Each structure stands twice: as C-alpha cells, then as structure tokens.
C-alpha angles and dihedrals in degrees: 000000000000115000120201115210104203112223121204127181102280097026109137106169098058094099090047090054093049093049093048092049092047088051086060091050095256119141104237134172138176116249121200107226095230090058093058126223119316116248091241096055106135093169137019134211123193100200134208127265136088106298110200088357091289089279116172092004131342107279095002098114096040089050088064096049113117092243089068089067086060092046092052091048090050090049090053088055090054098258108155112252124187123186117195124193103311085018088057089052090050090048094054094042090052095049097250089123138015128260130024140257120233142166116319116257087243090057089225140095111267126201113175143112116274136184123241129196117218106234096183130023099183099079129089089250096053104029090110091063139057122241108269095025115142119221132182121227133153129254126207113177146113096199103041102120108122112222128187136154121259095250093046090048089053089052091048091050095043090050090049093234099140107106104174137019128191109249144157125262090276093054097255112146096216133158090249090057093050105096099191108022096259115178110265089354089283113171102165139010143184127245121229086286120055088226089070120072138159130192136170099221119081115246091176089063090055098050112074114076093202094061109017129078089211129034093189091118093067092086092060094051091046086078086082093048 
C-alpha cells in the first residue's frame, strides 16, 4: 500500500505521519496539494498543522482546495482516509464527516496527553484494540472542540460512528476528562464509510518507541498496514 500524506501550506505533521507509517512498514510519501493525488494512492492522510494559517476557520480554506475533490472521490471508492487534528478539521469542513471543530472551551491552545476510550473495535482504525480499551495519545490544538447538533449527534450515535471518546484512566467519559469541551466527549468519528475517520488526538505522535512516551497510537495507523 502507498499512502499519500497531503501537505498544505501550514501543515506541520506531515513528516511525522510519514515517519510513523514507514516505521510500520507502510510506503508513505508527502503529496503537495497543488500537485493532486498520485495515481497509486492506496491510502490518504490529512495531517495536522495550521493549513492556510487557520484563517476564517481551522481547515476551512484547505477543505476548498481542488485536491479535496480528489480525496472525496477516493473516499467514495473505498480508499482509506484518515484526518488528524487539522486534518480532522479539514475533513469536517469538506463534508467527509459530520459535525465541526471549534475553539476549545478553555479558549487556549492545549498540548498534553489524553486518554481515549475505544468505542468500537470492529473498524479498520480500531481493529488492534478491544471495545472499551483505554489508550493514551497527545493532543495539540486550539480549535479541537467537537460540536454537533442534537439530532445529528443522535444519528451519529445510532449509526455507531463514534470511534473514540475522551475519558479518564479508568475509561470514564467525564467532564473532567474532556480536555476541550467536545460534545459528548467525542474525540474521533467515522464518515459514512468506515474507511474514513477523523480524530483530534495525534496517533503519529504516539507511535515511535524511540521518541514517544506512549506507542498506543500504533493501532490506529495499522489500518494502513
């Protein structure tokens, strides 16, 4: 499998994503957005960072870049697509997933390890875990608060498309364990296809044993392997 990590102006986690995927034995390469997707892209990562300086809203301008038409078309064909942090914002702004990401409840940038509870273990992104498992991965965002209307949240829940919830070490999804005020403690969701997922925490920063305190993010990236 060849994974294309789409690089926008302001992306800053593209190299991290490539390195983490290569550690897992996955052929990965950065792809400048203006060049479009390579013909051999078998997987796509929308990485973290500050595409277009987060002007207007985080991810709003990148979501309207021509390459995103190609990403949506690839997603429709079943190509695995993972949006991480700014990539999650781009994913929601482009219609790949429901809801939106907005300013943290703290109104400040937060960079810290958090705990996530695995809500489903029968998807490509969570097959390495058991339902209810608790993993530790870092966050690094100022606009990571997941927002969604009540009816849309009901649809998301009824369709079983919530992948991760913020929780404490014991797996309790409490307000105290919610770092940014996300609705229903949601940290990551699926698109209409289970091959499309977005999450605010950074699995690529919890993958390399030589630099990371936790390698709990490996299981998410293994979807590409």
